[in-house]
C-alpha positions as CSV (number, residue, x, y, z in Angstrom):
1,X,-31.2,245.8,-150.0
2,X,-27.6,246.5,-151.2
3,X,-25.3,249.1,-149.6
4,X,-21.9,250.4,-150.7
5,X,-19.0,251.2,-148.4
6,X,-16.2,253.6,-149.1
7,X,-14.2,251.0,-151.0
8,X,-17.1,250.3,-153.4
9,X,-17.6,246.8,-152.0
10,X,-21.2,245.8,-152.1
11,X,-23.0,243.8,-149.4
12,X,-26.4,242.2,-149.7
13,X,-28.8,242.1,-146.7
14,X,-31.4,239.4,-146.2
15,X,-34.4,239.3,-143.9
16,X,-34.6,236.6,-141.1
17,X,-37.6,235.2,-142.9
18,X,-35.6,234.8,-146.1
19,X,-32.8,233.0,-144.3
20,X,-35.2,230.6,-142.5
21,X,-36.9,229.8,-145.8
22,X,-33.6,229.2,-147.5
23,X,-32.4,227.0,-144.7
24,X,-35.5,224.8,-145.0
25,X,-34.8,224.3,-148.7
26,X,-31.1,223.6,-148.6
27,X,-30.2,220.1,-149.8
28,X,-26.6,219.1,-150.2
29,X,-24.6,215.9,-150.5
30,X,-20.9,214.9,-150.2
31,X,-19.0,214.9,-153.5
32,X,-18.6,211.4,-154.9
33,X,-14.8,211.3,-154.7
34,X,-15.0,212.1,-151.0
35,X,-17.6,209.3,-150.5
36,X,-15.3,206.9,-152.2
37,X,-12.3,207.9,-149.9
38,X,-14.4,207.5,-146.8
39,X,-15.8,204.1,-147.9
40,X,-12.3,202.9,-148.4
41,X,-11.6,203.7,-144.8
42,X,-14.8,202.0,-143.7
43,X,-14.1,198.8,-145.8
44,X,-10.5,198.4,-144.6
45,X,-11.5,199.3,-141.0
46,X,-8.5,201.5,-140.6
47,X,-7.2,205.0,-141.4
48,X,-5.3,205.4,-144.6
49,X,-1.9,207.2,-144.5
50,X,-2.2,210.2,-146.8
51,X,0.1,213.0,-147.8
52,X,-2.7,215.5,-147.5
53,X,-5.9,215.4,-145.4
54,X,-9.3,214.6,-146.8
55,X,-11.3,217.8,-147.2
56,X,-15.0,217.3,-147.0
57,X,-16.8,218.8,-150.0
58,X,-20.5,219.2,-150.4
59,X,-22.5,219.9,-153.6
60,X,-25.6,222.0,-153.3
61,X,-28.5,221.5,-155.6
62,X,-28.6,224.1,-158.4
63,X,-32.2,225.1,-157.6
64,X,-31.2,225.8,-153.9
65,X,-28.1,227.8,-154.9
66,X,-30.2,229.9,-157.3
67,X,-32.5,231.0,-154.5
68,X,-29.6,232.6,-152.8
69,X,-28.5,234.3,-156.1
70,X,-31.5,236.5,-156.4
71,X,-29.3,239.0,-158.2
72,X,-27.1,238.5,-161.2
73,X,-23.5,238.4,-160.2
74,X,-20.7,240.4,-161.9
75,X,-18.1,238.9,-164.2
76,X,-15.4,239.4,-161.5
77,X,-17.5,237.7,-158.8
78,X,-18.2,234.8,-161.1
79,X,-14.5,234.5,-161.9
80,X,-13.6,234.5,-158.2
81,X,-16.2,231.8,-157.5
82,X,-14.9,229.6,-160.4
83,X,-11.3,230.0,-159.3
84,X,-12.1,229.2,-155.7
85,X,-14.2,226.2,-156.8
86,X,-11.2,224.8,-158.6
87,X,-8.8,225.6,-155.7
88,X,-11.1,223.8,-153.3
89,X,-10.9,220.7,-155.5
90,X,-7.1,220.9,-155.8
91,X,-5.0,217.8,-154.8
92,X,-1.9,216.1,-155.9
93,X,-3.8,213.5,-158.0
94,X,-5.9,216.0,-160.0
95,X,-3.4,218.8,-160.3
96,X,-3.3,218.5,-164.1
97,X,-7.0,218.7,-164.5
98,X,-7.3,221.7,-162.2
99,X,-4.5,223.5,-164.0
100,X,-6.3,223.0,-167.3
101,X,-9.5,224.4,-165.8
102,X,-7.7,227.5,-164.5
103,X,-5.9,228.1,-167.8
104,X,-9.3,228.1,-169.5
105,X,-10.7,230.6,-167.0
106,X,-7.8,233.0,-167.3
107,X,-7.8,232.7,-171.1
108,X,-11.6,233.6,-171.2
109,X,-11.1,236.4,-168.7
110,X,-8.4,238.8,-169.9
111,X,-7.3,242.0,-168.1
112,X,-5.3,243.3,-165.2
113,X,-8.2,243.0,-162.8
114,X,-8.6,239.2,-163.4
115,X,-4.8,238.7,-163.2
116,X,-4.8,240.4,-159.8
117,X,-7.9,238.5,-158.6
118,X,-6.4,235.1,-159.2
119,X,-3.2,236.1,-157.5
120,X,-5.1,237.4,-154.5
121,X,-7.2,234.2,-154.2
122,X,-4.2,231.9,-154.3
123,X,-2.4,234.0,-151.6
124,X,-5.5,233.8,-149.4
125,X,-5.8,230.1,-149.8
126,X,-2.1,229.5,-149.1
127,X,-2.3,231.0,-145.6
128,X,-5.1,228.7,-144.3
129,X,-4.2,225.6,-146.3
130,X,-0.5,225.0,-145.8
131,X,-0.8,221.4,-146.8
132,X,-1.3,222.5,-150.3
133,X,1.3,225.3,-150.4
134,X,3.5,223.3,-152.9
135,X,0.6,223.0,-155.3
136,X,-0.4,226.7,-154.9
137,X,3.2,227.6,-155.7
138,X,3.2,225.3,-158.7
139,X,0.1,227.1,-159.9
140,X,1.8,230.5,-159.4
141,X,4.7,229.2,-161.6
142,X,2.2,228.2,-164.3
143,X,0.7,231.6,-164.2
144,X,4.1,233.2,-164.5
145,X,4.6,231.2,-167.7
146,X,1.2,232.2,-168.9
147,X,1.4,235.9,-168.1
148,X,5.2,236.2,-168.6
149,X,7.3,238.5,-166.4
150,X,4.4,240.9,-165.6
151,X,2.9,238.3,-163.3
152,X,6.2,237.5,-161.6
153,X,6.5,241.2,-160.8
154,X,3.0,241.1,-159.4
155,X,4.0,238.2,-157.2
156,X,7.1,239.9,-155.9
157,X,5.0,243.1,-155.1
158,X,2.4,240.9,-153.4
159,X,5.1,239.1,-151.4
160,X,6.5,242.4,-150.2
161,X,3.0,243.6,-149.2
162,X,2.4,240.3,-147.5
163,X,5.6,240.7,-145.5
164,X,4.7,244.2,-144.4
165,X,1.2,243.3,-143.5
166,X,1.5,239.9,-141.9
167,X,5.2,239.6,-140.8
168,X,6.9,243.0,-140.2
169,X,4.0,244.5,-138.3
170,X,3.4,241.4,-136.2
171,X,7.0,240.8,-135.1
172,X,7.6,244.5,-134.3
173,X,4.7,244.4,-131.8
174,X,6.3,243.9,-128.4
175,X,3.8,245.3,-126.0
176,X,0.2,244.1,-126.1
177,X,-1.0,245.8,-122.9
178,X,-2.9,248.5,-124.8
179,X,-4.6,246.1,-127.3
180,X,-8.3,245.7,-126.9
181,X,-10.1,242.3,-126.9
182,X,-11.0,242.4,-130.6
183,X,-7.4,243.3,-131.6
184,X,-6.0,240.5,-129.4
185,X,-8.3,238.0,-131.0
186,X,-7.2,239.0,-134.4
187,X,-3.6,238.8,-133.4
188,X,-4.0,235.3,-132.2
189,X,-5.8,234.4,-135.4
190,X,-3.0,235.9,-137.4
191,X,-0.4,233.9,-135.5
192,X,-2.3,230.7,-136.3
193,X,-1.7,231.4,-139.9
194,X,2.0,232.1,-139.6
195,X,3.0,228.5,-140.6
196,X,0.9,228.8,-143.8
197,X,2.6,232.0,-144.7
198,X,6.2,230.7,-144.3
199,X,5.4,227.4,-145.9
200,X,4.0,229.1,-149.0
201,X,7.0,231.5,-149.3
202,X,9.3,228.5,-149.0
203,X,7.4,226.8,-151.8
204,X,7.6,230.0,-154.0
205,X,11.4,229.9,-153.5
206,X,11.5,226.2,-154.6
207,X,9.6,227.2,-157.8
208,X,12.2,230.0,-158.4
209,X,9.5,232.7,-158.0
210,X,11.2,234.5,-155.1
211,X,15.0,234.6,-154.7
212,X,17.4,233.9,-151.8
213,X,17.4,237.5,-150.4
214,X,13.7,237.4,-149.9
215,X,13.8,233.9,-148.3
216,X,16.6,235.1,-146.0
217,X,14.6,238.0,-144.9
218,X,11.8,235.7,-143.7
219,X,14.4,233.4,-142.0
220,X,16.0,236.3,-140.2
221,X,12.7,237.5,-138.8
222,X,12.0,234.1,-137.3
223,X,15.5,233.7,-135.9
224,X,15.3,237.2,-134.4
225,X,11.9,236.4,-132.8
226,X,13.2,233.0,-131.5
227,X,16.7,233.9,-130.3
228,X,16.6,237.6,-129.5
229,X,13.3,237.6,-127.7
230,X,13.5,239.4,-124.4
231,X,11.2,236.9,-122.6
232,X,10.2,233.3,-122.9
233,X,6.7,232.7,-124.1
234,X,4.6,230.3,-126.0
235,X,5.0,232.2,-129.2
236,X,8.7,231.1,-129.4
237,X,7.6,227.5,-130.0
238,X,5.4,228.6,-132.9
239,X,8.2,230.7,-134.5
240,X,10.7,227.9,-134.3
241,X,8.1,225.5,-135.7
242,X,7.8,227.9,-138.7
243,X,11.5,228.1,-138.9
244,X,12.0,224.3,-139.0
245,X,9.3,223.9,-141.6
246,X,10.7,226.7,-143.8
247,X,14.3,225.4,-143.6
248,X,13.1,221.8,-144.3
249,X,11.5,223.0,-147.5
250,X,14.3,225.3,-148.8
251,X,17.4,223.9,-147.0
252,X,18.8,221.8,-149.9
253,X,18.4,224.6,-152.5
254,X,19.6,227.4,-150.2
255,X,22.7,225.5,-149.2
256,X,23.6,224.8,-152.8
257,X,23.0,228.5,-153.8
258,X,24.9,229.9,-150.8
259,X,27.4,227.2,-149.7
260,X,29.8,229.7,-148.1
261,X,27.1,231.5,-146.1
262,X,24.7,228.7,-145.1
263,X,26.4,227.7,-141.9
264,X,26.6,231.3,-140.7
265,X,23.0,232.1,-141.8
266,X,21.3,228.9,-140.6
267,X,23.4,226.2,-138.8
268,X,25.2,228.4,-136.1
269,X,21.9,230.0,-135.2
270,X,20.1,226.7,-134.9
271,X,23.0,225.5,-132.7
272,X,22.1,228.3,-130.2
273,X,18.5,226.9,-130.0
274,X,19.7,223.3,-129.7
275,X,22.1,224.0,-126.9
276,X,19.9,226.3,-124.7
277,X,18.1,223.9,-122.3
278,X,16.7,226.7,-120.2
279,X,15.0,228.8,-122.8
280,X,13.8,226.1,-125.2
281,X,11.8,223.0,-124.5
282,X,13.1,219.5,-125.2
283,X,10.6,219.1,-128.0
284,X,11.9,222.2,-129.8
285,X,15.6,221.2,-129.4
286,X,14.9,217.7,-130.6
287,X,13.2,219.1,-133.7
288,X,16.4,221.1,-134.4
289,X,18.4,217.9,-134.1
290,X,16.1,216.1,-136.5
291,X,16.7,218.9,-139.0
292,X,20.5,218.4,-138.6
293,X,20.0,214.7,-139.3
294,X,18.0,215.6,-142.4
295,X,20.9,217.7,-143.6
296,X,23.4,214.9,-143.1
297,X,21.1,212.7,-145.3
298,X,21.4,215.3,-148.1
299,X,18.0,216.8,-147.2
300,X,16.2,213.6,-148.1
301,X,13.8,211.8,-145.7
């Protein structure tokens, strides 16, 4: 049976018998490229140093998948599934192939709804998969070129919505004594995604999608949470980790764009963290020192 909520989102309900029967028929296997990567580890009897982690991917038999699809899916749902299927395969080595597949999809599916859907899917992915943020930002840049300035405006609007929903509200929350258990769980889940958010915004800045005022706004909120916090708590470490990651990504470009303001905006505030042995752990202060060393090397590892 299918029901509709107030937002016109449909949900399908399945009986326990149907789920059990489906489970008994599911047959899936690892993708061939994943098998080859794992076999390389086995043959060499050691772990291979990689820039990005291996993501296990399984392929379900078509006949099994069709059992679940007992109703014809809409064009938008099919578009989302095809986009996500390509995003799940995305890596540094196959970026060109995935970009071509996505261009074909957006060429075959024209309209504001499809343009908004692909933007939404990439933003969702960027939060939970920070290792791929540079590739997601690269895709966004490609989409800007495809859709022209209209899509760039969409991205800027989405970035502002993202800020208000995931950053502004979160960092303005000082007292959690009145939050119930479910809200607390959600808050903790959101905090675990913070690094993905800031990494992606930094990558968008690198691709010239967002400008320096936007990136400074994100930097300011992290500094305020790290330096101006009224009490010492575990969240400070997470905020500074986000800060270090963000500055590592955008430091070279931002310093070249704002050479007269960079020290005031970034360096002097990092010095406060580095020198405060009471408020900040040694690990945190050393990470700031490492960032200073990176700057001395011209932001090159």
